[in-house]
C-alpha positions in Angstrom: -120.3 -212.2 239.5 -119.6 -207.9 238.7 -119.6 -205.7 236.1 -115.5 -204.1 236.1 -115.9 -201.9 232.3 -118.7 -201.3 230.0 -116.6 -200.7 226.7 -118.1 -198.5 223.4 -117.3 -199.5 220.1 -118.5 -197.1 217.0 -118.3 -199.0 213.8 -118.2 -196.4 210.8 -118.9 -197.7 206.7 -119.6 -196.3 203.6 -124.2 -196.4 202.7 -125.0 -195.5 199.0 -123.5 -196.2 195.9 -119.7 -195.5 195.6 -119.8 -192.5 193.8 -122.6 -191.0 196.2 -122.0 -192.9 199.7 -121.7 -191.4 203.3 -120.7 -193.0 206.1 -122.8 -194.2 208.5 -122.1 -195.3 212.3 -123.1 -197.7 214.4 -122.8 -198.1 218.1 -121.6 -201.3 220.0 -121.6 -201.5 223.4 -119.6 -204.5 225.5 -120.2 -205.3 229.7 -117.2 -207.0 230.8 -117.5 -208.8 234.5 -115.1 -210.4 236.9 -116.1 -213.9 235.7 -114.4 -213.2 232.2 -118.0 -212.7 230.6 -118.7 -210.2 228.1 -121.7 -209.4 227.1 -122.9 -207.6 223.5 -125.5 -205.2 223.0 -125.9 -202.8 220.3 -126.7 -198.9 219.3 -127.7 -196.0 222.1 -125.4 -193.2 222.5 -121.8 -193.3 223.6 -121.9 -190.4 225.6 -124.8 -190.9 227.6 -123.9 -194.8 228.1 -120.5 -193.4 230.1 -122.1 -190.7 231.2 -125.3 -191.3 233.0 -125.2 -195.2 232.5 -122.0 -196.6 233.0 -121.5 -195.6 236.5 -124.6 -197.0 237.9 -123.5 -200.5 236.5 -120.1 -200.7 237.2 -119.8 -203.0 240.5 -123.4 -204.2 240.4 -124.2 -207.7 239.8 -125.7 -208.2 235.9 -127.7 -210.7 236.8 -129.7 -208.2 238.3 -131.6 -207.2 235.2 -134.5 -206.1 236.4 -133.4 -203.9 238.8 -130.4 -202.7 236.9 -133.3 -201.7 234.6 -135.4 -199.7 236.6 -132.5 -197.4 237.9 -131.5 -196.6 234.4 -134.7 -195.7 233.2 -135.3 -193.1 236.9 -131.9 -191.9 236.0 -132.6 -191.5 232.3 -135.9 -189.5 232.7 -134.1 -187.2 235.3 -131.1 -186.6 232.9 -131.1 -186.7 229.2 -134.8 -187.9 228.8 -136.0 -190.0 226.5 -134.2 -190.1 223.6 -131.8 -191.9 225.9 -133.9 -194.5 226.0 -132.1 -196.2 223.0 -128.7 -196.6 225.8 -130.6 -198.4 228.4 -132.0 -200.6 225.5 -128.1 -201.6 224.2 -127.4 -202.2 228.1 -130.4 -204.4 228.6 -130.0 -206.2 225.2 -126.1 -207.1 226.7 -126.7 -207.7 230.3 -129.1 -210.3 228.6 -126.7 -212.2 226.6 -124.3 -212.1 229.8 -127.1 -213.9 231.5 -127.7 -216.3 228.8 -124.0 -217.2 228.9 -124.1 -217.7 232.3 -127.4 -220.1 232.6 -125.8 -222.0 229.0 -128.8 -221.3 227.6 -130.3 -218.6 224.7 -131.5 -215.8 225.7 -135.3 -216.6 223.4 -135.2 -219.3 225.4 -134.6 -217.4 228.5 -137.2 -215.0 227.8 -140.1 -217.3 227.2 -138.9 -219.7 224.3 -142.0 -219.4 222.9 -141.0 -220.6 219.0 -137.6 -221.4 217.6 -138.5 -220.2 214.1 -139.1 -216.2 213.2 -140.5 -215.3 209.8 -138.4 -211.9 208.8 -139.7 -209.7 205.8 -137.2 -207.5 203.7 -137.1 -204.0 204.7 -135.1 -201.5 202.6 -136.8 -200.8 199.1 -137.5 -196.7 198.7 -134.1 -196.1 200.7 -133.1 -192.8 200.3 -129.8 -194.0 199.1 -130.6 -195.9 196.1 -129.5 -194.3 193.2 -133.0 -195.0 191.3 -136.2 -193.7 192.7 -138.4 -194.2 189.6 -141.4 -196.8 190.4 -139.6 -199.2 188.2 -136.3 -199.0 190.0 -138.2 -199.2 193.6 -140.0 -202.3 192.0 -136.8 -203.9 190.7 -135.5 -203.9 194.1 -139.1 -205.8 195.6 -138.4 -208.5 193.0 -135.2 -208.4 194.2 -135.4 -209.4 197.6 -138.5 -211.5 196.3 -135.9 -213.5 194.3 -134.0 -214.0 198.2 -136.8 -215.9 199.2 -138.9 -212.8 201.2 -142.1 -213.9 201.4 -143.4 -209.9 202.8 -141.3 -206.7 201.9 -141.5 -203.7 202.5 -141.3 -200.0 200.5 -140.3 -196.9 201.8 -142.6 -194.3 201.1 -140.4 -191.2 202.0 -142.1 -188.8 198.5 -145.1 -189.8 199.9 -146.1 -186.7 199.3 -147.4 -187.3 196.2 -150.0 -190.2 196.5 -150.6 -191.4 192.7 -146.7 -191.7 193.1 -147.3 -194.0 195.9 -150.0 -195.6 193.9 -148.0 -195.9 191.1 -144.8 -197.9 193.2 -147.0 -200.3 194.6 -148.7 -201.4 191.6 -145.3 -201.1 189.3 -144.2 -203.6 192.5 -147.4 -205.4 192.1 -146.9 -206.1 188.2 -143.7 -207.8 189.2 -144.1 -210.1 192.0 -147.9 -211.3 191.7 -150.3 -211.3 194.6 -149.3 -214.2 196.6 -146.2 -212.6 198.4 -146.7 -210.1 201.3 -146.4 -205.9 200.4 -146.2 -203.6 202.7 -145.8 -199.4 202.7 -144.2 -197.3 205.4 -145.4 -193.5 204.9 -143.5 -191.7 207.6 -146.5 -189.6 208.7 -146.7 -188.2 205.7 -150.6 -187.3 205.4 -153.1 -185.8 206.9 -155.9 -187.4 207.4 -158.5 -187.3 204.7 -155.3 -187.8 202.3 -154.6 -191.3 204.3 -157.9 -192.2 203.9 -158.1 -191.4 200.2 -154.8 -192.9 199.3 -155.2 -196.3 201.2 -159.2 -197.2 199.5 -157.2 -196.4 196.0 -154.8 -199.3 197.1 -157.0 -201.5 198.4 -156.9 -203.4 194.7 -153.0 -204.3 195.8 -154.0 -206.4 198.7 -151.6 -204.5 201.0 -150.2 -206.3 204.3 -149.9 -203.3 206.2 -149.5 -200.0 205.5 -147.1 -198.0 208.1 -147.5 -195.0 209.8 -150.0 -193.2 207.0 -150.8 -190.1 209.2 -149.0 -187.4 210.6 -149.0 -186.9 214.4 -151.0 -183.8 215.0 -154.3 -185.7 216.1 -152.6 -189.4 215.2 -154.8 -191.5 217.2 -158.0 -190.4 215.6 -157.0 -190.7 212.4 -155.4 -193.7 212.4 -159.0 -195.3 213.4 -160.4 -193.7 210.8 -157.6 -195.1 208.4 -158.7 -198.9 209.5 -162.4 -198.5 208.7 -161.2 -197.6 205.1 -158.6 -200.1 204.3 -158.6 -204.5 205.2 -154.6 -203.9 205.2 -153.3 -204.0 209.2 -153.0 -200.4 210.1 -149.6 -200.2 212.1 -147.2 -198.2 214.2 -145.5 -196.5 217.3 -142.1 -197.3 216.4 -141.0 -193.7 217.5 -143.0 -194.7 221.2 -140.9 -196.5 223.6 -142.6 -196.2 226.9 -144.9 -198.7 228.3 -147.3 -195.9 229.0 -147.0 -194.3 225.6 -147.6 -197.3 224.0 -150.6 -198.4 226.7 -151.9 -194.6 225.2 -152.4 -195.3 221.7 -153.5 -198.8 222.5 -156.5 -197.4 224.9 -157.6 -194.7 221.6 -157.5 -197.8 219.5 -154.5 -196.3 217.1 -152.7 -199.5 216.3 -153.0 -202.6 215.5 -149.6 -203.9 215.4 -147.2 -202.4 217.9 -143.7 -201.7 216.0 -142.0 -200.2 219.5 -138.2 -200.2 218.4 -136.6 -202.7 220.6 -134.1 -200.2 221.8 -135.9 -197.6 222.0 -138.4 -199.8 224.0 -135.8 -200.3 226.2 -134.0 -203.5 225.0 -135.8 -207.4 226.3 -136.8 -206.6 229.5 -138.8 -203.3 228.3 -139.9 -205.5 225.1 -141.5 -207.9 227.4 -143.5 -205.4 229.3 -144.6 -204.1 226.0 -145.5 -207.6 224.1 -147.7 -208.5 227.2 -149.6 -205.1 227.5 -149.9 -205.6 223.7 -151.6 -208.9 223.6 -153.9 -207.8 226.6 -155.4 -205.9 223.6 -155.2 -209.1 221.1 -152.7 -207.6 219.6 -149.2 -208.3 218.0 -145.6 -206.6 218.0 -143.6 -206.6 214.9 -140.3 -204.3 216.4 -139.4 -201.7 213.9 -135.3 -202.0 213.2 -134.0 -203.2 210.2 -130.6 -203.2 211.1 -130.9 -205.2 214.2 -132.8 -208.6 213.0 -129.8 -209.8 215.6 -131.8 -208.6 218.5 -135.6 -208.6 217.5 -135.5 -211.8 216.5 -134.8 -213.1 220.4 -138.2 -211.0 221.6 -140.0 -212.2 218.3 -139.4 -216.1 218.8 -139.6 -215.4 223.2 -143.8 -214.2 223.3 -146.6 -215.5 221.8 -148.1 -212.8 220.0 -144.5 -211.9 218.2 -145.3 -211.4 214.2 -142.5 -210.7 212.1 -139.0 -209.3 211.9 -137.7 -206.8 210.0 -134.5 -206.9 208.1 -132.3 -205.1 205.3 -131.1 -208.2 203.1 -127.5 -208.6 203.5 -127.0 -207.8 199.6 -128.0 -203.7 201.2 -124.9 -202.0 202.2 -127.1 -199.8 204.7 -127.3 -203.0 207.2 -123.8 -204.1 209.3 -125.2 -207.5 210.9 -124.6 -209.4 208.2 -120.9 -208.9 208.6 -120.7 -208.0 212.1 -120.5 -211.4 213.6 -118.2 -214.4 213.0 -119.6 -217.1 212.3 -122.4 -214.7 211.0 -126.1 -214.4 211.9 -128.1 -215.8 209.2 -131.8 -214.6 207.5 -132.4 -217.8 205.2 -135.4 -217.5 202.5 -137.0 -214.5 205.0 -136.7 -217.0 207.9 -134.2 -216.4 211.2 -133.7 -220.2 213.0 -132.9 -219.9 216.3 -129.5 -220.4 217.7 -129.3 -222.8 220.4 -126.1 -220.9 221.8 -125.9 -219.6 225.2 -126.9 -215.9 225.5 -127.2 -214.0 221.7 -125.5 -216.7 220.2 -123.3 -214.5 218.6 -119.5 -213.4 218.6 -117.8 -210.1 216.8 -115.9 -211.0 213.5 -112.6 -208.9 215.0 -111.4 -208.4 211.5 -114.7 -206.2 210.6 -114.4 -204.9 213.3 -110.7 -203.6 213.8 -111.3 -202.8 210.1 -114.6 -200.0 210.7 -113.9 -199.2 214.1 -113.3 -195.6 214.3 
């Protein structure tokens, strides 16, 4: 079997309410072979793939995934740099999809097959595209996600410069959904160390499940450890660190209680398996960043023993395309993903959706 062509598609779709909507683009990569099989990947930079990575893959056996990954990695670090890791990730996902189709097995089983059902949390409350950013408006969105059956919900605190507003958002949300559901917040590196420590102490009565990236990055590891001492919540992060060596440094410094390296920035399933094994050596779970990619993340989470939970922007939100991209549709039901026995990713692109929205 040989790779004959790498094809890039770009999907453009409006995001946000109609009166203020802006267009967002999503990338899809397809790997074609001389045996008529096609591998699907998502994300990456089409220019990086076309100029730097596709020439390495065309004519090669797509089943040599580990070797191809190493060669792409070397090409990235000598060329476009760390930002191109997402392109490696997109192609690696497509290679594993192809391999699963060749073997007649789902990717999650080939990667390890640890579990056949994966929990998912609702990610999207507090997105800046939402018209109502008040504590009450965000709490209403949290309640909406809870009513969809999600047992865990995350709030984005894009305006976390005011800790009083963060506490008020959490308080209002807890009032609506009660204390039984897992509630998380993402602070996006907004606080200095002292402010983070003071604020997480104020949040203790609301029993947050996790607090994500609470401190700025100039002395992140030191202050992440200090925050851990100040709260009973998990302190999580690392979504932007995609290399094995960068994550190792964060773990050695005790900065993380959950590793969130993005499934694409971490180099797809090949890189994700390595990161999961590294985290397990520190007795740390992984929960990859990527609310747009529950269709991909679930395969890694189902494969490894330290997979914790999958991020999912619910299908009710137009900030995602995963719920419309495939036919039959990919499903997250009552906050859980039942893994398919179909080969590869178990997914086929919806030709009507792709044709309607491709650039």
